[in-house]
Residue, then its C-alpha position, 0 to 999 in steps of 0.5 A: m871289339k877290334r878284330g872284324n868289329r864295326t860300331v855304328g852310331g853317331h846318335s849320343d843315345i845309340a851305339v850298336a857293334l857288330r862283327y864281321d868275319g867276311k865270310n858270313a852276315p855281320r853279328v851284332t855283337a854288342k849294343g847300348e843307349h845312353q852312357l852305356a852307347d857313350r861308353m861304346v864309342e869310346a871304347a872304339e875309339q881308344a881300340g882304333v875301331p872305326l865309327y860309321p855315324d848313321p844315328e838311323l841306321a843305329m836304330i834300326l840295328s839297335q833292334i836286332p837281338l844280340g849275336d843275330e846276323i843282320p837281316d838280308n833288306l840291310y845288306k846294302a847298308i851295312a855294306e856301306v859300312i864295311a866298305f867304309a872301314y876298309i878305305l879307313a884301313g887303306k885296304f882295297p880289293e885286289g885289282f881294286t882302282p880308287p876314283d880319281s878326287 
């Protein structure tokens, strides 16, 4: 799940994994509910995959068929997830200066 994947969760009942290659829209690569969601979150934590706790977004993403790209109307929300993951990893675009705290 590590290379380019992000797991969206935060609600103990639903987890969704996304793959983003930096060129195309992110794709839903895994999703689960209840115990499967718990196992997905545990696996992501063990693999060092960033987790983004957003139960509402996880619910919306869980409706997308496996392997499908996210729809245009979710680009902004998923851009925030990707930015969150990059910031956690200490990665910033060339020339980017983080705002002062």
